[in-house]
N, C-alpha and C positions, 0 to 999 in steps of 0.2 A: 148770068152773074157777070157784073161789070169788071173792068180791069182793076178798079180800086179794090174791090173785095178780094180779088186774087192776090194782089200785092200785099194787102193788109195782113193777112194771116197765113201766108205761105212761107215756110222757113227757107225755101230755096229761091223764091222769086222776089219777095219784098225787099226794097231798099229803104233805109231809114236815114231821114235828114239829120233830121235833128242832130382878222387873222391874228390868231393868237399863238404865242409861243407854246410848244408842247410842254405838258406837265413833266417835271423830273420824275424818273422812275424811282420806286421805293428802294431804299438801301437794303442790303442783306440783313443788317441789324434789325430793321423794322419788321421784315418778314419773319425773322426768328422769334422776335419778341412777342408778336401777335399771331396766335394760331389762325388758320384759315377760317374756321367757323366764326371767330370773333370779327374778323374783317368783313365776312359776309353779313353778319348781323348789323355791323356799323353801316354798311352800304345800304341795307334795307331801311334802316332808321333815317338816313339822309334822304332817301327817295320819298319816304312817307312825309317827312317834314317839308320837303320842297313841293309835294303834291304832284309828282310826275306820274302821268297816267300810263297804263300798259301800252296804249297806242303810241305815245311819245317814246317809250322805251323801245318799242319795236322799230320805230323809224331810226333810232340811234343804234340799232343792232344789239341791244341788250336783252331782247325778249323774243319769243316765238310769236310772230304776227298771226299765224294761222289759227282760226277758231276751230271748234269741234267739227270734224268731218265724219260723214256717215255714208255707208252704202246701204243696200236694203236686202231683206229676205222676203220673198213672196210667200204669203201664208195661204191665200186663196185666190182663185181666178173666177170672175163672173162674166156673163155675156154683156156686151155693150153695143148699142146701135152703131154700126160702122159708117152710117151716113150722118151721124151727129158731130157737128163741128163744135166741139165742147169749148165753151167760154167761161162758164161758171158751174160749180158743183158744190153740193152740201149734203150732209146727212141729217135727216129729220126724225130719226127714231123709228122703231118697228120695221126695220129693213126697208125703209123708204128713203129715196134720194130725190132731190130736186136738181134740175140741170137747166142751164141756159145755153142755147146754141146760136151760132152766128151764120154769116153769109146773107147777102141781100136776097130776099124772096124765100129764104129757108130758115130764118131765125124763129126761135120759139122758146117758151118756158115749159118744162115738162115735170111731171111726177113719175118716178120710175121705181119699179120693184127691184130691189138689189139682187135677189137670188136669180131671177129669170131674165133680168134686163128689159122686161116688158114696159113699154110706155103706157101708163095707166090713165093719165090725164095730160092733155096738151093744149097750150094756148099759142096759136100761131100769131106772129107779129106782122104788122103792116110791112109790105115789101120795101118801104123807104128806110126801115131801121135795120141795123146790124147789131144783133144781140151780143151783150158782153157779160160782165161780172154779175153775180147773183148772191144774195145772202138772205137769211131768215131771222127776223127779230119779232118775237111773239107770234102773232097770227098773220104777219105781213111779210111778203117776199119783196125785196128791193132789187131792182135790176137797172144797170146802166147800159148805154149804147155807144158804139164807136163813132168817133168824129162829130159827136154832138155833146151838148151839156144837158141832154134830156134823159130822164130816167122814168121808170114805171114802178108802181106799187100794186101787188096782186094779193088777193085773198088766198092763203095757203090751202084752204079746204077745197076750193074748186078752180083756182087759178083765174078767177074773174078779175079783170083790171079794175082797181079801185080809183086810182088817180095817176096823173102824169106830174112829174116834178122837174125842176131845173136845179142843177148843182153848180158849184163854183170851180170844179176841177177843169183843167184845160181839155180833157178828153175823158171818155169812159172806158176803162179797161177792167179793173178788178174791184170786188167788194167783199168785205167780211165784217163780222161784229163780235164784240166781247159780251154782248147782252146789254150794253149801255150806250156805246157810240158805234158808228159805222167807220170802218177803215176803207179807204179807196185809193186806187192807183190810176194813173193816166198815161202810162207808157214811159214816163220819165223816171228819175230817181226819187221823186216826191212821194211820200206816204202821208195821205190826208186823214184827218179825223173829222167826221161830219156829225152834226147833231141830227138824230133820226127824226126829230119833230119838225125842224125848220129846214133841214138839209143844208144848212150853212156850215162853212168850214170853221172849225174851232182850233185846229192845230195842224201844222205841217212839219214833218221831219224829213230830212234828206238822208236816204239810205246809203250807207258807206261801208265798204270793206277796207279796213285800214284808212288810208286817206283818199281812196278812189270811190267816186260815185258809182252806184250800181243802178243802171238804167233798165228800161223795158220790164218793169215789174208788171206782171200780168195777173193771172188768177190768184186770189188771196184766200187764206184760211186762218182763223184764230185758233191756236193750239197751245193749251197750258200756259197762257200768259204771253205767248209770242205770236207774231204775225209771220206766217209762212207764205212765200211768194214764188210761183213759177217765174223764172227769168226767161222771157220770150226768146226763142231761137236757140235755147240750150236744153240739156237734159238735167238741169239743176234746179233745186229748190233752195231758196235762201231763207234761213231762220233769222228773223229780225226782232230786235228789241223794241218793244212798244214805247219805251221810255225816251230813247234818243235816236232810234233809227239805225243803230249799228248792226252789222251782220255778225251774229254770234255763232253761226254754224252753217254748214252746207250739207245738202243731201244729194248724192250722186246717183242718178237713175238711168244711165245710158244703156244698161243691159236690157231694159224693158223694150225700148223701141228697136234695138238691134235684134232682140229675140223675135219680135213680130215680123220684121223684114226677113229674117232667116227662115221663118215658117211659111213664107210666101205671101205675106200681106204687103203688097207694094204701094197701096194708096195711103198709108198712114202718114200723118203730119206730126207736128211737134207735141211733146208732152204738155198737157194743160188740164188741170182739174185736180183739186185736193179736197177731200172730205174727211172730217174728223168726227168720230163717234165718241163723245166725251163720257158717256155712261160706261161703255165697255172698253174704252181705250183702243179703238180700232181705227186704222188709218187707211184711206182708199185713195187711189190715184188712177187717172186715165189720160187720154190725149185726144187731139182732134182727129176724127175719122178712125179711131181705134176700135177694133172689134172686141176688146176685152177691157174690163175694169179690174184692178188688182187691189187686194188687201195686203198691206206690207208691214213689216217691222223694221226698225232702224238697227243697223249694225255698225258700231263705232269702228273707224279705221284707226288701228293702233299705231301704224307706222307714220312717221312724219311726212306731210305733204307740203312742199314748198309753196308759198303764197303765189309765186309766179305761175305754177301749174294750175292752181285753182282759178286764177284769173283767165288763163287760156280756156279752161273748160266751162266756166260759169259766167264770165262777163264778156258779152259779145262786143 
């Protein structure tokens, strides 16, 4: 394994380049004459007329900038190959997962039994490729590779390689689909939409939390109209609007990796891998070199979390 492969996906080693006069205060007469609820209604009406967005309000200090924040509850634990450097993960029905793994000379696409963690079918990749994101559309699995614009399409039934393709992203990191288009990430804050027939880029949104770009978007999953992304180097999943790329929520999962380390698993790398069972509303996550795969449920964080704290945890 070359130095680049170690740097690429190791959380601990990789380095990443890449004046106006004040308004007079209202008089006591004005405050007495107009009840507070009337003043509040008037303010909301003015905001609506001016078309001021929630993000603009947040920057002015009039609104809570933090989106919905979640922690997680573990519902089930399943075995997972501890040698799998997980780069892409998806649920395909009937307790079947597909997984893309990375590292030069060790990259593969796999069909896995959820319950046992057994690798049922495997397609090993040429040693010159570093496997990355994976998604399933119809009967075809789409995969991208790191540091190249090259991707592969496989038959989902036997993992036979159907064809090689070239995409327009600057790199290959994550893939997901809503059943119509492919969503892709390249390690920047760009979220791409790709035509699954031509693999040409049809749209790009820049993912932002408030006014800050969220970079290092890694493994992707489409969940109930949103794109969820592992943020590389963190224990966070960003919930992203497919309409404009804004982050509309965060999922905090640091307890999973901490729990594995506390249990004596010293070789675990970063959180990476999201799979959604849309039929039974089950959510699965794992990580690079993790011995377990978890079924989880989201738990809303009721107390306020300052946006600065979220940035520290989730935006490297």
